[in-house]
C-alpha positions as CSV (number, residue, x, y, z in Angstrom):
1,X,125.7,-42.9,-37.2
2,X,122.6,-41.6,-39.1
3,X,121.6,-38.0,-38.7
4,X,118.6,-37.4,-36.3
5,X,115.6,-35.4,-37.4
6,X,114.9,-32.7,-35.0
7,X,111.8,-33.4,-33.0
8,X,110.5,-30.0,-34.0
9,X,110.3,-31.2,-37.6
10,X,109.5,-34.8,-37.0
11,X,106.5,-34.9,-39.2
12,X,105.1,-37.6,-41.4
13,X,104.0,-36.6,-44.8
14,X,101.2,-37.9,-46.9
15,X,103.5,-40.7,-48.1
16,X,104.3,-41.7,-44.5
17,X,107.9,-40.4,-44.9
18,X,109.5,-38.1,-42.5
19,X,108.9,-34.4,-43.2
20,X,112.2,-32.5,-43.3
21,X,112.1,-28.8,-42.6
22,X,109.3,-26.6,-41.5
23,X,105.8,-27.3,-42.9
24,X,103.5,-24.7,-44.3
25,X,101.7,-24.7,-41.0
26,X,104.9,-23.8,-39.2
27,X,105.5,-21.0,-41.7
28,X,102.1,-19.4,-41.0
29,X,102.4,-20.1,-37.3
30,X,99.5,-22.6,-37.0
31,X,99.7,-24.9,-34.0
32,X,97.8,-28.2,-33.2
33,X,97.1,-29.9,-30.0
34,X,98.9,-33.0,-31.4
35,X,101.1,-33.2,-34.4
36,X,101.0,-36.1,-36.9
37,X,104.3,-37.1,-35.5
38,X,103.0,-37.4,-32.0
39,X,104.9,-34.4,-30.6
40,X,102.7,-32.4,-28.4
41,X,102.3,-28.8,-29.3
42,X,102.1,-25.9,-26.9
43,X,99.9,-25.9,-23.9
44,X,96.1,-26.1,-24.6
45,X,94.4,-22.7,-24.4
46,X,92.6,-22.0,-21.2
47,X,88.8,-22.4,-21.2
48,X,87.0,-19.2,-21.4
49,X,85.8,-17.9,-18.0
50,X,82.2,-18.4,-17.2
51,X,80.2,-15.2,-17.4
52,X,79.5,-13.5,-14.1
53,X,76.0,-14.2,-12.8
54,X,73.6,-11.3,-13.1
55,X,73.0,-10.0,-9.6
56,X,69.3,-10.2,-8.6
57,X,67.4,-6.9,-8.4
58,X,67.8,-5.1,-5.2
59,X,64.2,-5.7,-4.3
60,X,60.7,-5.8,-5.9
61,X,58.5,-2.9,-5.1
62,X,56.1,-3.5,-2.3
63,X,52.5,-4.2,-3.2
64,X,50.1,-1.3,-2.4
65,X,48.3,-1.7,0.9
66,X,44.6,-2.6,0.7
67,X,42.2,0.2,1.6
68,X,41.0,0.0,5.1
69,X,37.5,-1.5,5.4
70,X,35.2,1.0,7.2
71,X,33.7,-0.4,10.4
72,X,30.0,-1.1,10.2
73,X,27.8,1.3,12.0
74,X,26.8,0.3,15.4
75,X,23.4,-1.3,15.4
76,X,20.7,0.3,17.5
77,X,19.7,-1.7,20.5
78,X,16.7,0.4,21.4
79,X,13.8,1.9,19.4
80,X,14.7,5.2,21.0
81,X,18.1,5.1,19.3
82,X,16.6,4.9,15.8
83,X,15.7,8.0,13.7
84,X,12.4,9.6,14.4
85,X,10.8,8.3,11.1
86,X,11.8,4.8,11.9
87,X,10.4,5.1,15.4
88,X,7.1,6.3,14.0
89,X,6.9,3.4,11.5
90,X,7.5,0.9,14.4
91,X,4.9,2.6,16.6
92,X,2.3,2.7,13.9
93,X,3.0,-1.0,13.0
94,X,2.7,-2.0,16.7
95,X,-0.6,0.0,17.1
96,X,-2.1,-1.5,13.9
97,X,-1.2,-5.0,15.1
98,X,-2.7,-4.3,18.5
99,X,-5.9,-3.1,16.9
100,X,-6.2,-6.2,14.8
101,X,-5.6,-8.4,17.8
102,X,-8.3,-6.5,19.8
103,X,-10.8,-6.7,16.9
104,X,-10.1,-10.4,16.4
105,X,-10.5,-11.2,20.1
106,X,-13.8,-9.2,20.3
107,X,-15.2,-11.0,17.3
108,X,-14.2,-14.4,18.7
109,X,-15.7,-13.5,22.1
110,X,-19.0,-12.4,20.4
111,X,-19.2,-15.5,18.3
112,X,-18.5,-17.7,21.3
113,X,-21.2,-15.9,23.3
114,X,-23.7,-16.3,20.5
115,X,-23.0,-20.0,20.3
116,X,-23.3,-20.4,24.0
117,X,-26.6,-18.5,24.1
118,X,-28.0,-20.7,21.3
119,X,-27.0,-23.8,23.1
120,X,-28.6,-22.6,26.3
121,X,-31.8,-21.7,24.5
122,X,-31.9,-25.1,22.8
123,X,-31.3,-26.9,26.1
124,X,-34.0,-24.9,27.9
125,X,-31.5,-23.2,30.2
126,X,-32.2,-19.7,28.9
127,X,-35.4,-18.1,27.5
128,X,-35.3,-17.1,23.8
129,X,-35.1,-13.3,23.6
130,X,-36.9,-13.4,20.3
131,X,-39.9,-14.9,22.1
132,X,-39.8,-12.7,25.1
133,X,-43.2,-11.0,25.4
134,X,-41.8,-7.8,26.7
135,X,-39.3,-7.6,23.9
136,X,-42.0,-8.3,21.3
137,X,-44.2,-5.6,22.8
138,X,-41.4,-3.0,22.7
139,X,-40.5,-3.9,19.1
140,X,-44.2,-3.6,18.1
141,X,-44.6,-0.3,19.8
142,X,-41.5,1.1,18.1
143,X,-42.8,-0.1,14.7
144,X,-46.2,1.5,15.3
145,X,-44.6,4.8,16.4
146,X,-42.4,4.9,13.3
147,X,-45.4,4.2,11.1
148,X,-47.5,6.9,12.8
149,X,-44.6,9.4,12.3
150,X,-44.2,8.5,8.6
151,X,-48.0,8.8,7.9
152,X,-48.2,12.1,9.8
153,X,-45.3,13.6,7.9
154,X,-46.9,12.5,4.6
155,X,-50.2,14.1,5.6
156,X,-48.5,17.3,6.6
157,X,-46.7,17.6,3.2
158,X,-49.9,16.9,1.4
159,X,-52.0,19.5,3.3
160,X,-49.5,22.2,3.9
161,X,-49.7,23.7,0.4
162,X,-53.5,24.3,0.7
163,X,-53.1,26.0,4.1
164,X,-50.1,28.1,2.8
165,X,-47.9,26.6,5.5
166,X,-44.2,25.5,5.4
167,X,-44.3,21.7,6.1
168,X,-40.7,21.7,7.3
169,X,-41.5,24.4,9.9
170,X,-44.6,22.5,11.0
171,X,-42.6,19.3,11.6
172,X,-40.0,21.2,13.5
173,X,-42.7,22.7,15.8
174,X,-43.2,20.8,19.0
175,X,-46.5,22.5,19.5
176,X,-47.9,21.3,16.2
177,X,-46.5,17.8,16.6
178,X,-48.2,17.6,20.0
179,X,-51.5,18.6,18.4
180,X,-51.4,15.7,16.0
181,X,-49.8,13.1,18.2
182,X,-53.0,11.5,19.3
183,X,-54.4,11.2,15.7
184,X,-54.8,7.7,14.3
185,X,-53.4,7.3,10.8
186,X,-55.8,4.4,10.3
187,X,-58.8,6.6,10.8
188,X,-60.7,7.7,7.7
189,X,-60.7,11.4,8.7
190,X,-56.9,11.4,9.6
191,X,-56.0,13.7,6.6
192,X,-58.9,16.1,7.5
193,X,-57.8,16.3,11.1
194,X,-54.2,17.0,10.1
195,X,-55.3,19.8,7.7
196,X,-57.4,21.3,10.5
197,X,-54.4,21.2,12.9
198,X,-52.2,22.9,10.2
199,X,-54.7,25.7,9.8
200,X,-54.9,26.2,13.5
201,X,-51.1,26.2,13.9
202,X,-50.6,28.8,11.1
203,X,-53.3,31.0,12.6
204,X,-51.6,30.9,16.0
205,X,-48.1,31.2,14.7
206,X,-47.7,33.1,11.3
207,X,-44.0,32.1,11.1
208,X,-45.2,28.7,10.1
209,X,-46.5,30.1,6.8
210,X,-44.7,29.3,3.6
211,X,-42.5,32.1,2.3
212,X,-43.8,33.5,-0.9
213,X,-41.3,34.1,-3.7
214,X,-40.5,37.7,-4.5
215,X,-42.9,39.1,-7.2
216,X,-45.3,36.1,-6.9
217,X,-48.9,36.8,-7.5
218,X,-51.3,36.5,-4.6
219,X,-53.7,34.5,-6.8
220,X,-53.2,30.8,-6.4
221,X,-53.2,28.9,-9.7
222,X,-54.0,25.2,-9.6
223,X,-51.1,23.0,-10.5
224,X,-51.5,20.5,-13.3
225,X,-51.6,16.9,-12.5
226,X,-49.5,15.8,-15.4
227,X,-46.4,18.1,-15.0
228,X,-43.2,16.5,-15.9
229,X,-41.3,15.1,-13.0
230,X,-44.1,15.5,-10.5
231,X,-44.5,12.9,-7.7
232,X,-47.7,10.9,-7.8
233,X,-49.6,9.8,-4.7
234,X,-48.6,6.2,-5.3
235,X,-45.0,7.2,-5.5
236,X,-45.3,9.4,-2.4
237,X,-46.6,6.5,-0.4
238,X,-43.4,4.5,-1.1
239,X,-41.0,7.4,-0.2
240,X,-39.1,8.0,3.1
241,X,-39.5,11.3,4.9
242,X,-36.1,12.3,3.7
243,X,-37.1,11.7,0.1
244,X,-40.4,13.5,0.6
245,X,-38.6,16.6,2.0
246,X,-36.1,16.5,-0.9
247,X,-38.9,16.3,-3.4
248,X,-40.7,19.2,-1.8
249,X,-37.6,21.4,-1.9
250,X,-37.3,20.6,-5.6
251,X,-41.0,21.5,-6.3
252,X,-41.9,17.9,-7.2
253,X,-45.0,17.8,-4.9
254,X,-46.9,20.7,-6.5
255,X,-49.5,18.4,-8.0
256,X,-50.2,16.9,-4.6
257,X,-50.2,20.1,-2.6
258,X,-52.8,22.0,-4.7
């Protein structure tokens, strides 16, 4: 009976012959899962344990709360609830709008009335006021009165200087105006009659005399006819009573009053 090779040393060498005795791997203690000879080695090492899962954080910090939105101010339901300045603006706007409406309505009514009157005149339903004899007479009388007053004022300013009278005081005197009211400006002796009335008025009422400047000589010196800025008779005829009075105050009528 042939000797048996222990299974521990049942190895096959590089030449496929049985390996007798311990190999260099056995000497150094190296082990294999399976030997060349088919003998299983020791038990396979256990697989490493899986790492423990990292526990999740205890909890994420809560997001900051959004700031509270302030409630909108309560809207005023009445004008009286608004500030005083706002009430004034509203009142003024309403008044202005009302004034515009009133003015527009008045203008529309006047225009409508004018159109209606013209249609009535054209259809013969209403007499034309422009052709009314009474209205024409009144208009003519007013024009004649205004012309007489203007001519009287002009004659007074022209004759007052020679009589030493104040023309403004004469025209403010009801007594003097009554004395010249019946004079006809179209008469050739109108200027002479006015001069006589001025002399009589100054004689009866010395307060109608022109005030003499302090230190002025009692000797009258005739004024020149060509003084610079003096009003001519032709210019005077075109002037209004107000313009004549202003020219007299400025001494621009000297050439006509001497």
